[in-house]
C-alpha positions as CSV (number, residue, x, y, z in Angstrom):
1,X,-6.0,-41.9,-5.4
2,X,-4.2,-38.9,-3.4
3,X,-4.1,-36.0,-5.0
4,X,-1.0,-34.1,-4.2
5,X,0.4,-30.3,-4.8
6,X,-2.3,-29.2,-2.1
7,X,-1.8,-25.9,-0.6
8,X,-3.9,-25.4,2.9
9,X,-4.6,-22.4,5.0
10,X,-6.3,-22.9,7.9
11,X,-3.3,-25.0,9.2
12,X,-2.4,-24.1,13.5
13,X,0.7,-24.5,15.2
14,X,1.6,-22.6,18.8
15,X,4.5,-21.4,20.0
16,X,5.4,-22.5,23.6
17,X,6.3,-19.8,24.6
18,X,3.5,-17.8,24.5
19,X,1.5,-20.5,26.9
20,X,1.7,-18.2,29.6
21,X,0.6,-15.0,27.8
22,X,-2.6,-16.6,26.3
23,X,-3.6,-17.8,29.6
24,X,-3.1,-14.5,31.5
25,X,-4.9,-12.7,28.9
26,X,-7.8,-15.5,28.3
27,X,-8.1,-15.6,31.6
28,X,-7.1,-19.6,31.8
29,X,-9.9,-20.4,29.1
30,X,-8.4,-22.3,26.4
31,X,-11.2,-23.1,23.4
32,X,-9.8,-26.5,22.8
33,X,-11.0,-28.8,25.4
34,X,-11.3,-32.5,23.2
35,X,-11.0,-36.0,24.1
36,X,-7.7,-35.9,21.9
37,X,-6.2,-32.4,23.4
38,X,-3.1,-34.1,24.4
39,X,-1.6,-35.1,21.3
40,X,-3.2,-32.1,19.4
41,X,-1.0,-29.9,21.9
42,X,1.6,-32.0,20.6
43,X,0.9,-31.4,17.1
44,X,0.4,-27.9,17.4
45,X,4.1,-27.8,18.6
46,X,5.5,-29.4,15.9
47,X,6.4,-27.7,12.9
48,X,9.0,-30.1,11.8
49,X,9.5,-33.5,10.9
50,X,6.4,-35.1,12.2
51,X,4.0,-32.0,10.8
52,X,5.6,-32.0,7.1
53,X,5.1,-36.3,7.3
54,X,1.1,-35.5,7.6
55,X,1.3,-32.9,5.1
56,X,3.0,-35.5,3.0
57,X,0.4,-38.4,3.7
58,X,-2.6,-36.5,1.9
59,X,-0.5,-34.6,-0.6
60,X,-0.5,-31.1,1.1
61,X,2.7,-29.4,-0.6
62,X,2.1,-25.8,0.9
63,X,0.6,-24.6,4.9
64,X,-0.1,-21.5,5.5
65,X,0.6,-21.7,9.1
66,X,-1.5,-19.8,11.6
67,X,-1.5,-19.5,15.9
68,X,-3.7,-21.0,17.4
69,X,-3.4,-18.7,20.3
70,X,-3.4,-16.0,17.8
71,X,-6.6,-14.5,19.4
72,X,-4.8,-14.1,22.4
73,X,-3.1,-10.3,21.4
74,X,-6.0,-8.9,20.7
75,X,-7.4,-9.8,24.1
76,X,-4.5,-7.9,25.6
77,X,-5.9,-4.4,27.1
78,X,-2.7,-3.6,27.3
79,X,-1.9,-2.3,23.5
80,X,1.8,-2.0,24.2
81,X,2.5,-5.1,25.0
82,X,-0.5,-6.6,22.4
83,X,2.0,-4.8,19.7
84,X,5.1,-6.4,20.9
85,X,3.9,-9.3,21.4
86,X,2.4,-9.8,18.2
87,X,6.0,-8.9,16.7
88,X,7.7,-11.8,18.6
89,X,5.0,-14.3,17.4
90,X,5.0,-12.8,13.9
91,X,9.4,-13.5,14.1
92,X,8.9,-16.5,15.6
93,X,6.5,-17.9,12.5
94,X,8.8,-16.3,9.9
95,X,11.8,-19.1,11.9
96,X,9.5,-21.6,11.6
97,X,9.0,-20.8,8.0
98,X,12.7,-20.6,6.9
99,X,13.4,-24.0,8.1
100,X,11.3,-25.2,5.5
101,X,10.7,-22.6,3.1
102,X,9.1,-24.5,-0.1
103,X,6.6,-26.0,2.8
104,X,5.3,-23.6,4.8
105,X,4.0,-20.1,4.8
106,X,2.2,-17.6,7.4
107,X,-1.0,-15.7,8.3
108,X,0.3,-12.8,10.3
109,X,-1.4,-12.1,14.1
110,X,-1.9,-8.6,14.1
111,X,-2.6,-5.8,17.9
112,X,-6.0,-5.6,16.2
113,X,-7.3,-3.1,19.4
114,X,-4.2,-0.4,17.9
115,X,-5.1,-0.3,13.8
116,X,-2.3,1.9,13.7
117,X,0.1,-0.9,15.3
118,X,-2.2,-3.3,13.5
119,X,-0.9,-2.0,10.0
120,X,2.6,-1.5,10.7
121,X,2.7,-4.9,11.7
122,X,0.7,-6.3,8.5
123,X,3.2,-4.3,6.4
124,X,6.2,-5.8,8.2
125,X,5.4,-8.8,7.8
126,X,4.1,-8.9,4.0
127,X,7.1,-6.8,2.7
128,X,9.7,-8.3,5.3
129,X,8.7,-11.6,6.4
130,X,7.1,-12.6,3.8
131,X,3.8,-13.4,4.8
132,X,0.7,-13.7,2.4
133,X,-1.9,-11.5,4.8
134,X,-3.4,-11.8,8.5
135,X,-5.7,-14.3,10.3
136,X,-7.6,-11.7,12.6
137,X,-9.8,-14.1,15.0
138,X,-13.3,-12.5,15.7
139,X,-14.4,-9.4,17.3
140,X,-11.3,-7.7,19.2
141,X,-12.7,-6.9,22.7
142,X,-16.4,-6.0,21.4
143,X,-15.4,-4.5,18.5
144,X,-15.8,-5.4,15.2
145,X,-13.9,-4.8,11.6
146,X,-16.7,-2.8,10.2
147,X,-16.3,0.3,12.6
148,X,-13.9,3.0,11.3
149,X,-11.4,2.9,13.6
150,X,-10.0,-0.4,12.0
151,X,-10.1,1.5,8.4
152,X,-6.1,1.5,8.7
153,X,-6.1,-2.1,8.7
154,X,-7.9,-2.4,5.7
155,X,-6.3,0.2,3.5
156,X,-2.8,-1.3,4.6
157,X,-4.0,-4.8,3.3
158,X,-5.4,-3.5,0.1
159,X,-2.7,-1.3,-0.8
160,X,-0.5,-4.5,0.0
161,X,-3.0,-6.8,-2.2
162,X,-3.0,-9.3,0.8
163,X,-6.3,-11.0,2.0
164,X,-7.3,-11.3,5.7
165,X,-8.8,-14.5,6.7
166,X,-11.4,-14.0,9.4
167,X,-11.2,-17.0,11.9
168,X,-13.4,-17.3,15.1
169,X,-12.3,-16.3,18.6
170,X,-13.9,-15.8,21.5
171,X,-18.2,-15.9,21.2
172,X,-19.7,-12.6,22.7
173,X,-20.9,-12.3,26.1
174,X,-24.7,-12.3,25.0
175,X,-24.2,-15.4,23.1
176,X,-22.9,-17.3,25.6
177,X,-25.9,-16.8,28.4
178,X,-27.8,-18.4,25.1
179,X,-25.7,-21.8,25.0
180,X,-25.3,-21.5,29.1
181,X,-27.3,-24.4,29.8
182,X,-25.9,-26.1,26.0
183,X,-22.2,-25.4,25.9
184,X,-21.8,-27.9,22.7
185,X,-23.2,-25.2,20.9
186,X,-21.2,-22.3,21.8
187,X,-18.3,-23.5,20.1
188,X,-17.6,-24.8,16.5
189,X,-21.0,-27.5,16.1
190,X,-22.6,-23.6,15.7
191,X,-21.9,-20.6,17.9
192,X,-18.3,-20.0,16.3
193,X,-20.0,-20.3,12.8
194,X,-22.8,-17.6,14.0
195,X,-20.4,-15.1,15.1
196,X,-18.0,-15.0,12.3
197,X,-21.0,-15.2,9.9
198,X,-22.6,-12.3,11.6
199,X,-18.4,-10.3,12.1
200,X,-18.2,-10.8,7.8
201,X,-21.6,-9.6,7.3
202,X,-21.2,-6.4,9.5
203,X,-18.0,-6.0,7.7
204,X,-20.3,-6.1,4.0
205,X,-23.0,-3.8,5.5
206,X,-20.6,-1.5,7.0
207,X,-18.9,-0.7,3.2
208,X,-15.7,-2.3,3.4
209,X,-15.8,-3.8,0.0
210,X,-17.7,-0.7,-1.6
211,X,-14.3,1.0,-0.3
212,X,-11.8,-1.4,-1.2
213,X,-13.5,-3.5,-4.0
214,X,-10.6,-5.7,-4.8
215,X,-10.5,-6.8,-1.2
216,X,-11.0,-10.7,0.1
217,X,-11.7,-12.0,3.3
218,X,-11.3,-15.6,3.8
219,X,-14.2,-17.5,5.4
220,X,-13.1,-21.4,7.1
221,X,-15.4,-23.7,7.2
222,X,-17.3,-23.5,4.5
223,X,-17.6,-19.8,4.8
224,X,-19.7,-20.1,8.3
225,X,-23.1,-20.5,7.1
226,X,-23.0,-17.4,4.6
227,X,-23.2,-19.3,0.8
228,X,-26.3,-21.5,2.8
229,X,-28.2,-18.3,3.3
230,X,-28.1,-15.9,0.1
231,X,-31.0,-16.6,-0.6
232,X,-32.9,-15.0,2.5
233,X,-30.2,-12.2,2.3
234,X,-31.8,-11.6,-1.3
235,X,-35.1,-10.9,0.8
236,X,-33.6,-8.0,3.2
237,X,-35.5,-5.4,2.2
238,X,-33.3,-1.7,0.8
239,X,-34.3,0.1,3.8
240,X,-33.2,-2.5,6.4
241,X,-29.5,-3.0,4.7
242,X,-29.0,0.5,4.4
243,X,-29.1,1.1,8.2
244,X,-26.2,1.5,8.7
245,X,-25.5,2.9,5.5
246,X,-26.2,2.1,1.9
247,X,-23.8,-0.6,0.5
248,X,-23.8,-0.3,-3.5
249,X,-25.2,-3.6,-3.8
250,X,-27.0,-6.6,-2.5
251,X,-25.8,-8.7,0.1
252,X,-24.9,-11.9,-2.2
253,X,-22.7,-9.8,-4.6
254,X,-20.1,-9.4,-2.0
255,X,-20.8,-13.2,-1.3
256,X,-20.1,-13.7,-4.8
257,X,-17.2,-11.3,-5.0
258,X,-15.3,-10.5,-2.2
259,X,-15.5,-13.8,-0.4
260,X,-13.5,-17.1,-0.3
261,X,-14.3,-19.8,1.7
262,X,-12.2,-22.9,2.7
263,X,-13.0,-26.4,3.8
264,X,-11.7,-26.5,7.3
265,X,-13.4,-27.8,9.9
266,X,-16.8,-28.4,8.2
267,X,-17.4,-30.6,4.9
268,X,-19.9,-33.0,3.3
269,X,-20.9,-33.8,0.0
270,X,-23.7,-31.9,0.3
271,X,-22.0,-28.3,1.6
272,X,-19.5,-28.8,-1.5
273,X,-22.2,-28.7,-3.8
274,X,-24.3,-26.4,-2.3
275,X,-21.3,-24.0,-1.8
276,X,-20.3,-24.6,-5.6
277,X,-23.6,-23.9,-7.0
278,X,-24.2,-20.6,-4.8
279,X,-20.3,-19.2,-4.9
280,X,-18.6,-21.1,-8.1
281,X,-15.6,-23.6,-7.5
282,X,-13.1,-20.1,-8.1
283,X,-14.3,-19.3,-4.4
284,X,-12.9,-22.2,-2.6
285,X,-10.0,-23.0,-0.8
286,X,-8.6,-26.4,0.2
287,X,-8.2,-26.6,4.6
288,X,-8.1,-28.8,7.1
289,X,-8.1,-27.2,10.4
290,X,-5.0,-29.5,11.1
291,X,-4.9,-30.6,13.9
292,X,-7.7,-29.8,15.7
293,X,-9.8,-31.7,13.1
294,X,-8.8,-35.2,11.3
295,X,-7.2,-33.7,8.4
296,X,-7.3,-37.2,6.6
297,X,-11.2,-37.4,7.3
298,X,-11.2,-34.3,5.4
299,X,-9.0,-34.2,3.3
300,X,-11.2,-37.7,1.7
301,X,-13.8,-35.7,1.8
302,X,-12.5,-33.5,-0.5
303,X,-10.6,-35.9,-3.1
304,X,-14.1,-37.5,-3.4
305,X,-16.4,-35.0,-3.3
306,X,-19.0,-35.8,-6.3
307,X,-17.4,-32.8,-8.3
308,X,-15.4,-32.4,-11.3
309,X,-11.4,-33.1,-11.5
310,X,-11.2,-29.6,-12.9
311,X,-13.0,-28.1,-9.9
312,X,-11.2,-30.3,-7.6
313,X,-8.1,-28.8,-9.0
314,X,-8.9,-25.3,-8.3
315,X,-9.9,-26.1,-5.0
316,X,-6.9,-27.7,-4.0
317,X,-4.4,-25.5,-5.3
318,X,-5.0,-23.4,-8.5
319,X,-7.7,-20.8,-6.5
320,X,-4.8,-20.0,-3.6
321,X,-2.3,-20.1,-6.4
322,X,-3.9,-17.4,-8.0
323,X,-5.0,-15.8,-4.3
324,X,-1.6,-15.2,-3.3
325,X,0.2,-14.9,-6.7
326,X,2.3,-18.1,-6.6
């Protein structure tokens, strides 16, 4: 029996008007080249009847939409153009949400390379457009969010009491060399999770959560490997952990208190049980990675997970209600 009332947090879409811009700033490097690319691209462009029918079929009440090509603004070397493009992207998303206000919410796309502009856009998106937070796609031209110049983004997110969703972006240059002979490892199977998990660890060790102890960082794909490495993190010697300035607590403290994870695109009974044992069901959120992953398949894995009904309802609905104040 399908569980109704789900809130899905990593559900992608596209604005066709941004296709040329994305091709330009990414130099034609489309990260999705799967065997069902044509069908996936069709679904990415639909935020009306067909998408809502797909949501209804698996019991999703609300989908929090994010740009599939959202990292494009982070790739743009022209800061002014990135800012104006992010505004246009977010305005388009707001219009799609307004067409179905009971079914959609949104993650803001931010011109992260200009932290002050990104902070302004986050405020606009939350206060004027009603978005629930921002999705940031990996590093921004080789720079990570632990670096001091990105403090304005964290300050505004904390002030607004909204989460940041850290999503994979284009992999850094050095790892690309490592994956050169094995391209299957570069993207979802391994490289994206390793890169995003590293980014989250930098944010932890950089002291972001000491400065903003109530801040919540959302990681997709069952936590980008972090929940399953906590025992190893606890073995880090304090002197080593403090090389870039000592955080107040062990890494696992922040994983348990400042990280929330979603079921998007990477789920099995083992990962679900392991994540609950490490983090608790209160830290897990429902997502399908639509339409890049098979939403029906991942929904089935969630609904048939060997966990209690109470934990299942937390994951499918209640935790997101708490996170977003719904």
